[in-house]
C-alpha positions in Angstrom: 39.3 -0.6 3.3 41.7 -2.6 1.1 41.3 -5.7 3.3 37.5 -5.6 3.0 37.7 -5.3 -0.8 40.0 -8.2 -1.0 37.6 -10.4 0.8 34.7 -9.6 -1.6 33.7 -12.8 -3.5 33.9 -12.9 -7.3 30.1 -13.1 -7.6 29.7 -9.9 -5.5 32.4 -8.2 -7.5 30.5 -9.1 -10.7 27.3 -7.8 -9.3 29.0 -4.5 -8.4 30.5 -4.3 -11.9 27.2 -4.9 -13.7 25.4 -2.5 -11.3 27.9 0.3 -12.1 27.7 -0.5 -15.8 23.8 -0.3 -15.6 24.1 3.0 -13.6 26.3 4.6 -16.3 24.1 3.5 -19.2 20.8 4.5 -17.6 22.2 7.8 -16.4 23.3 8.6 -19.9 19.9 7.5 -21.2 18.2 9.9 -18.8 20.3 12.8 -20.1 19.5 11.9 -23.7 15.8 11.4 -22.9 15.6 14.8 -21.3 17.3 16.5 -24.3 14.8 14.8 -26.7 17.4 12.5 -28.4 15.0 9.6 -28.1 16.7 7.1 -30.5 20.0 7.5 -28.7 18.3 7.3 -25.3 16.6 4.0 -26.4 19.9 2.5 -27.3 21.4 3.5 -23.9 18.4 2.2 -22.0 18.8 -1.1 -23.8 22.5 -1.3 -22.8 21.4 -0.6 -19.2 18.7 -3.3 -19.5 21.3 -5.8 -20.6 23.6 -5.0 -17.6 20.7 -5.3 -15.1 19.7 -8.7 -16.5 23.3 -9.9 -16.3 23.5 -8.8 -12.6 20.1 -10.4 -11.8 21.1 -13.7 -13.4 24.2 -14.1 -11.1 24.1 -17.1 -8.7 25.1 -16.6 -5.1 25.9 -18.8 -2.2 23.7 -18.4 1.0 26.5 -16.3 2.6 26.9 -14.1 -0.5 23.1 -13.7 -0.8 23.0 -11.8 2.6 25.1 -9.0 1.0 23.6 -9.3 -2.5 19.9 -9.5 -1.7 19.1 -5.8 -1.2 20.9 -4.7 -4.4 19.3 -7.4 -6.5 15.8 -6.6 -5.3 16.3 -2.9 -6.2 17.8 -3.8 -9.6 14.8 -6.0 -10.2 12.4 -3.1 -9.6 14.6 -0.8 -11.7 14.6 -3.3 -14.6 10.8 -3.1 -14.8 11.1 0.7 -15.0 13.7 0.5 -17.7 11.7 -2.1 -19.7 8.6 0.1 -19.5 10.5 3.1 -20.8 12.1 1.0 -23.6 8.6 -0.1 -24.7 7.4 3.5 -24.7 10.3 4.8 -26.6 10.1 2.1 -29.2 6.5 3.1 -29.9 7.4 6.8 -30.0 10.3 6.2 -32.3 8.2 4.1 -34.7 5.5 6.7 -34.8 8.0 9.5 -35.4 9.4 7.5 -38.3 6.0 7.3 -39.8 4.9 10.9 -38.9 7.8 13.3 -38.2 5.4 15.8 -36.5 4.4 13.4 -33.8 5.5 14.4 -30.3 6.4 12.4 -27.1 3.1 12.9 -25.2 4.1 10.3 -22.6 6.7 12.6 -21.0 3.9 14.7 -19.5 3.5 13.9 -15.8 6.5 11.5 -15.7 7.5 10.4 -12.2 10.8 9.2 -10.9 11.8 6.1 -8.9 14.8 5.3 -6.8 17.6 3.2 -8.2 20.3 1.9 -6.0 22.8 4.5 -7.0 20.3 7.4 -6.8 19.6 7.6 -10.5 16.0 7.8 -11.8 14.3 6.1 -14.6 11.5 7.5 -16.7 8.2 5.9 -15.9 4.8 6.0 -17.5 2.3 8.8 -16.9 1.4 8.9 -13.3 -1.5 6.7 -12.1 -3.3 7.3 -8.8 -1.9 4.2 -7.1 1.4 3.9 -8.9 3.2 6.8 -7.4 6.7 6.6 -6.1 8.7 9.7 -5.5 12.4 10.2 -5.6 14.0 11.6 -2.4 17.3 13.2 -2.1 19.5 11.9 0.7 22.0 14.8 0.4 22.1 18.4 1.8 19.0 19.4 -0.2 16.8 17.1 2.0 15.5 19.1 4.9 14.4 16.2 7.0 16.8 13.4 6.0 20.2 14.9 7.0 20.6 12.4 9.9 18.9 9.4 8.3 20.8 6.5 6.9 20.1 6.4 3.1 19.7 2.6 3.2 16.9 2.9 5.8 15.2 5.7 3.8 15.2 3.5 0.8 13.8 0.6 2.8 11.0 2.9 3.9 10.4 4.0 0.3 9.8 0.4 -0.6 6.7 0.6 1.7 5.1 3.3 -0.4 1.9 1.9 -1.8 2.5 1.5 -5.6 0.8 -1.8 -6.6 -2.7 -3.0 -7.1 -5.8 -1.5 -8.8 -6.9 1.9 -7.5 -9.6 1.7 -4.8 -12.2 4.5 -4.9 -15.0 5.5 -2.5 -17.4 3.7 -4.8 -15.6 0.4 -4.1 -16.3 0.9 -0.4 -19.9 -0.1 0.0 -21.7 1.5 3.0 -19.6 3.1 5.8 -21.1 6.5 4.9 -20.0 8.0 8.3 -16.5 6.7 8.0 -16.1 7.9 4.5 -17.4 11.4 5.3 -15.1 11.6 8.4 -12.0 10.6 6.4 -13.0 13.0 3.6 -13.0 15.9 6.0 -9.9 14.7 8.0 -7.7 13.5 5.2 -8.9 14.2 1.7 -10.0 17.9 1.8 -7.0 19.2 3.9 -4.7 17.5 1.4 -6.4 18.9 -1.7 -7.2 22.3 -0.2 -4.6 23.0 2.5 -5.2 26.8 2.5 -8.7 26.2 3.9 -7.7 24.0 6.8 -5.6 26.3 9.0 -6.0 27.5 12.6 -9.0 25.8 14.3 -9.7 23.9 11.1 -6.3 22.3 11.1 -6.8 18.6 10.6 -5.9 16.0 13.3 -2.6 14.2 12.9 -3.9 10.8 14.1 -6.9 8.7 13.1 -7.7 5.2 14.4 -10.1 2.9 12.4 -11.3 0.2 14.7 -13.9 -2.6 14.6 -14.4 -6.3 13.9 -12.2 -8.0 11.3 -13.3 -8.0 7.7 -15.3 -4.8 7.9 -13.3 -2.8 5.3 -10.7 -0.9 7.4 -7.9 -1.7 5.0 -10.0 -1.0 2.0 -10.9 2.4 3.4 -7.2 3.1 3.8 -6.5 2.2 0.2 -9.4 4.5 -0.9 -7.8 7.3 1.1 -4.5 6.6 -0.8 -6.3 7.0 -4.1 -8.4 9.9 -3.3 -6.0 12.1 -1.3 -3.2 12.1 -3.8 -0.8 12.1 -0.8 2.3 9.9 -0.5 0.9 6.8 1.1 3.0 4.5 3.3 1.5 1.1 4.0 3.4 -0.1 7.0 3.2 -3.4 8.9 4.7 -4.2 12.2 7.3 -6.4 10.5 8.5 -3.4 8.5 9.5 -1.7 11.7 11.0 -4.6 13.6 14.5 -5.8 13.4 16.6 -8.4 15.1 19.5 -5.9 15.4 19.6 -3.8 18.6 18.6 -0.2 17.9 17.7 -0.8 14.3 13.9 -0.6 14.9 14.1 2.8 16.4 16.2 4.0 13.4 13.6 2.6 11.1 10.9 4.5 12.9 12.9 7.7 12.6 13.5 7.1 9.0 9.8 6.5 8.4 8.7 9.8 9.9 11.6 11.7 8.3 10.8 10.3 4.9 7.1 11.1 5.4 7.9 14.7 6.2 10.2 14.9 3.2 7.4 13.7 0.9 4.5 15.4 2.6 1.6 15.6 2.3 1.9 12.0 3.5 -0.3 9.3 5.1 1.4 6.6 7.2 -1.1 3.7 7.4 -0.3 1.0 9.9 -2.5 -2.1 9.8 -2.9 -4.0 13.1 -1.3 -1.1 14.9 -2.0 -2.9 18.2 0.9 -5.1 17.5 3.2 -2.1 17.8 1.5 0.1 20.4 0.1 -2.5 22.9 -0.3 -1.5 26.5 3.0 -1.3 28.3 3.7 -4.0 30.9 6.5 -4.8 33.3 7.1 -8.1 31.5 7.5 -6.3 28.1 10.7 -6.9 26.2 13.1 -3.9 26.2 13.3 -3.8 22.4 9.5 -3.5 22.2 9.4 -0.8 24.8 12.1 1.2 22.9 10.3 0.9 19.6 7.0 2.1 21.2 8.7 5.0 22.9 10.4 6.1 19.7 7.2 5.8 17.7 5.3 8.0 20.2 8.1 10.6 20.2 8.0 10.8 16.4 4.2 10.9 16.5 4.5 13.9 18.9 6.9 15.6 16.6 4.4 15.4 13.7 1.4 16.4 15.9 3.2 19.3 17.5 4.2 20.9 14.2 1.4 23.0 12.7 3.2 23.0 9.3 3.5 19.3 9.2 1.2 17.6 6.6 1.7 14.0 7.9 -1.2 11.9 9.1 -0.9 8.6 11.0 -3.8 6.3 10.1 -4.0 3.2 12.2 -6.3 0.2 11.9 -7.0 -2.4 14.6 -9.3 -5.3 15.5 -8.1 -5.0 19.2 -8.6 -1.3 20.3 -8.8 -2.4 23.9 -5.2 -3.5 23.8 -3.8 -0.2 22.7 -1.6 1.8 25.1 -3.4 4.7 26.7 -0.6 7.1 25.6 -1.0 5.9 22.0 -4.8 6.2 22.2 -4.5 9.8 23.3 -2.6 10.6 20.1 -5.3 9.2 17.9 -7.7 12.1 18.4 -10.2 10.7 15.9 -11.3 7.1 16.6 -13.8 5.9 13.9 -15.8 2.7 14.5 -16.1 0.5 11.4 -19.1 -1.7 12.3 -20.6 -4.7 10.6 -22.5 -3.8 7.4 -26.1 -2.8 7.8 -28.8 -4.6 5.7 -28.6 -1.9 3.1 -24.9 -2.1 2.9 -25.0 -5.9 2.7 -27.5 -5.6 -0.2 -25.2 -3.1 -1.9 -22.2 -5.4 -1.3 -24.1 -8.4 -2.7 -25.0 -6.5 -5.9 -21.4 -5.3 -6.1 -20.0 -8.9 -5.8 -22.5 -10.2 -8.4 -21.8 -7.4 -10.9 -20.4 -8.9 -14.1 -21.3 -12.5 -13.0 -23.8 -14.8 -14.6 -26.4 -14.8 -11.9 -30.2 -15.3 -11.7 -31.4 -13.9 -8.4 -34.6 -11.9 -8.0 -35.0 -8.9 -5.7 -37.1 -11.0 -3.3 -34.4 -13.7 -3.2 -31.7 -11.1 -2.6 -33.7 -9.7 0.3 -34.0 -13.2 1.7 -30.2 -13.6 1.6 -29.8 -10.3 3.4 -32.3 -11.3 6.1 -30.3 -14.4 7.1 -26.8 -12.8 6.8 -27.4 -10.6 9.8 -24.0 -10.5 11.7 -21.9 -11.1 8.5 -18.9 -8.9 7.9 -18.0 -7.6 4.5 -15.4 -10.4 4.1 -18.0 -13.0 5.2 -20.3 -11.8 2.5 -17.5 -12.0 0.0 -16.7 -15.6 1.1 -20.4 -16.5 0.9 -20.7 -15.2 -2.7 -17.4 -17.0 -3.7 -18.7 -20.3 -2.3 -22.1 -19.8 -4.0 -20.4 -19.1 -7.3 -18.8 -22.6 -7.1 -22.3 -24.2 -6.9 -22.9 -24.5 -10.6 -19.4 -26.1 -11.1 -19.9 -28.6 -8.3 -23.1 -29.8 -10.0 -21.1 -30.7 -13.1 -18.9 -33.2 -11.2 -16.1 -34.6 -13.5 -17.8 -33.0 -16.5 -16.4 -29.7 -15.4 -13.1 -30.7 -17.1 -14.8 -30.8 -20.5 -17.7 -28.4 -20.7 -17.5 -24.9 -22.1 -18.0 -21.8 -20.0 -21.3 -21.1 -21.8 -22.7 -24.5 -20.5 -22.3 -23.5 -16.9 -25.7 -22.3 -15.4 -26.0 -19.0 -13.7 -25.6 -18.6 -9.9 -28.9 -18.8 -8.2 -30.6 -18.5 -4.8 -30.1 -22.2 -4.0 -26.3 -21.8 -4.3 -26.4 -19.2 -1.6 -28.5 -21.4 0.7 -26.0 -24.2 0.2 -23.1 -21.8 0.8 -24.6 -20.6 4.1 -24.1 -24.1 5.5 -20.3 -23.7 5.3 -19.8 -19.9 5.5 -20.9 -18.6 8.8 -20.6 -15.2 10.5 -17.0 -14.8 11.8 -17.8 -12.2 14.5 -19.5 -13.4 17.7 -22.2 -11.4 19.5 -20.0 -11.1 22.6 -17.1 -9.6 20.7 -19.5 -7.3 18.8 -20.9 -6.1 22.1 -17.3 -5.4 23.3 -16.6 -3.3 20.3 -19.8 -1.3 20.8 -19.0 -0.7 24.5 -15.5 0.5 23.6 -16.9 2.8 20.9 -19.3 4.3 23.5 -16.4 5.0 25.8 -13.6 6.1 23.4 -15.0 6.3 19.9 -15.9 9.5 18.1 -19.5 9.7 17.1 -19.2 13.1 15.4 -16.9 14.4 12.7 
């Protein structure tokens, strides 16, 4: 132990010193905050803020950065939380000085976020897509007793906390998919007492279909509507160059999801993790797949578990049969219908300066057969540049009010460069797979 400490570089020692100093100040601030001593809490938060900034400003060599990176990233996130609380307290203290009867309303619904030394910082009132829960990695944690706290924190970083909330209204069309997800995910989360026995929801849902049809957007809407802890996981989040680390990450993922249930584990491009097993497959990939399926079984086999695995893929035919069996609900997300494309067009042009009649809009819909939702978005974006292209070099000088509205001709011109990205052959393959494996009923 003493030898390893002696080998720690001065920069890393400083980082540890500033980190511990920030920990002490913020912990003290939290206690003061909880007891209602807001002015004293504000001063302590500001001292913690100073220590965090000093730590983040340190310069490391490439070798030192390997050890310093994780701590600095966490301190960066915590600095944002501390700065938010400082801004809130300044406003509260100023109001209190002007009106002694004013109360701290912002404390209602306050959430907590992990700091590197397991202290929590007050954050603003909870927003639907800005939810990050604190987990205990001690004896109080029922599912995390055998999980490395570092891995649990790495998984916590994957909880969806950023971006504007996505609601069902933002997902144009896809009525069947939205209804299915509402019954499978949303209602059981909001009214768990109604979904027991034969009504118990499935633990695995697969969204499949052509790229750009809204699968990820649907998942984000589920995150907003379900009020469950939402883990947005990519294949890279679960892969590691170190032997055995990927399996530990998978175990940490499911353990953390159980600890914070109700939870949704969303894995985009799940085919990259659960491809069909082959003799030539790398051993590490096989072990990762086996561990994932074992953990999936642990969730699916427990009636009290409130963890859903939601996968999305453009290549359902490449999924392993054992994995496919675990996704009891497989929902096809097709290309948008004419009605959906019209709704999407109106949605994209909402708030834009556009002059397109209903007849012209229907014309656009008629020649965008086969376009995905992302194709429609790219078409509209290209059309929106039409008025600017007409200005040539004058675009550098004219005011925004001088730019003409987007019109039908802009869409006609955009069609020449933005084509449908899904071929008829691949679309037919999706439909065949849906007929064989998809779920046409809820």
